[in-house]
C-alpha positions in Angstrom: -9.6 21.9 19.2 -9.0 18.5 20.8 -6.9 15.7 19.3 -6.6 12.2 20.6 -5.6 8.8 19.4 -7.9 5.8 19.6 -7.7 2.2 18.4 -10.7 0.1 17.6 -11.2 -3.2 19.5 -11.1 -5.4 16.4 -7.9 -3.9 14.9 -4.3 -4.9 14.9 -1.8 -2.9 17.0 -0.8 -0.9 13.9 -4.5 0.0 13.2 -5.1 3.3 14.9 -7.1 6.4 14.2 -6.3 9.9 15.3 -9.5 11.8 16.1 -9.6 15.5 15.6 -12.5 17.3 17.2 -13.8 20.8 16.7 -16.9 22.7 17.7 -19.7 22.4 15.2 -20.6 26.0 15.6 -17.1 27.0 14.5 -17.3 24.9 11.3 -20.8 26.2 10.5 -19.7 29.8 11.1 -16.6 29.7 9.0 -17.9 27.3 6.3 -14.3 26.3 5.4 -11.7 25.4 8.0 -8.2 24.2 7.4 -6.8 22.1 10.2 -3.1 21.3 10.3 -2.2 17.9 11.9 0.9 15.7 12.2 0.2 13.9 8.9 -0.7 17.0 6.8 -3.9 19.0 6.6 -7.7 18.5 6.5 -10.2 20.8 4.9 -13.5 20.9 6.8 -16.4 22.1 4.7 -20.0 22.9 5.8 -22.0 22.0 2.7 -25.7 21.7 2.0 -25.3 17.9 2.5 -23.5 18.2 5.8 -19.9 18.4 7.0 -17.2 17.1 4.7 -13.5 16.5 5.6 -10.9 16.0 2.8 -7.3 16.5 2.0 -7.0 20.0 0.5 -4.3 18.9 -1.9 -5.3 18.8 -5.6 -3.7 15.7 -7.2 -2.9 17.6 -10.3 0.1 19.6 -9.1 0.0 18.5 -5.4 -0.8 22.0 -4.2 -3.2 22.8 -1.3 -5.4 24.7 -3.7 -8.8 23.2 -2.8 -9.0 25.6 0.2 -10.0 28.2 -2.4 -12.0 25.8 -4.6 -15.5 26.6 -5.8 -18.3 24.4 -4.3 -21.4 23.6 -6.2 -23.7 20.9 -4.8 -21.5 17.8 -4.3 -18.6 19.1 -6.4 -15.5 21.1 -5.6 -13.5 22.7 -8.4 -9.8 23.4 -8.1 -9.2 27.1 -8.8 -5.8 26.4 -10.5 -6.8 24.3 -13.6 -10.5 23.5 -13.1 -10.2 19.9 -12.0 -13.4 18.7 -10.3 -14.0 16.2 -7.5 -17.1 14.7 -5.9 -17.2 15.8 -2.2 -18.9 12.7 -1.0 -16.4 10.2 -2.5 -13.3 12.2 -3.6 -13.8 10.8 -7.1 -12.4 12.9 -10.0 -15.1 14.2 -12.4 -12.8 16.4 -14.5 -9.1 15.5 -14.3 -7.7 12.4 -12.7 -6.8 11.1 -9.3 -8.9 11.1 -6.2 -9.1 13.2 -3.1 -8.5 11.6 0.3 -11.8 11.9 2.3 -12.0 11.4 6.0 -14.8 9.9 8.1 -16.9 12.6 9.9 -19.1 12.1 12.9 -21.1 14.9 14.5 -22.3 14.4 18.1 -23.0 16.6 21.1 -22.1 19.9 19.2 -18.7 18.6 18.1 -17.4 17.5 14.7 -15.1 14.5 15.0 -12.8 13.6 12.1 -11.1 10.2 12.1 -7.7 10.0 10.5 -6.1 6.6 10.0 -2.6 6.5 11.3 -2.1 3.0 10.1 1.1 2.5 8.2 0.9 0.8 4.8 2.0 -2.9 4.8 5.3 -2.1 3.1 6.2 0.3 5.9 5.5 -2.0 8.8 8.3 -4.0 10.5 
């Protein structure tokens, strides 16, 4: 796994994205892959619609239960209490809250996940 930090040319100095890259064959072989990083964790899923990256923490009890969630189409269901979320948007279908989804780009046999490292306005100097 390769991890790097990049900033876009039209962004402020605080606007940075960490890019985590992993081989596509590994994601497809395992179907679910939990990646730990400095800011938490990302759950990579190989679905019928493509590769999805999301925070594995269910907003119900703030537990990383979605790693064991049931996937049907574009929906993941938390195994603890049945809350459901749309994989493409993170929107809650049953329950409340929203999952944090990450931008995914597949190129040259690699899956690249972009994680914003930008601090919220209230945390900036």
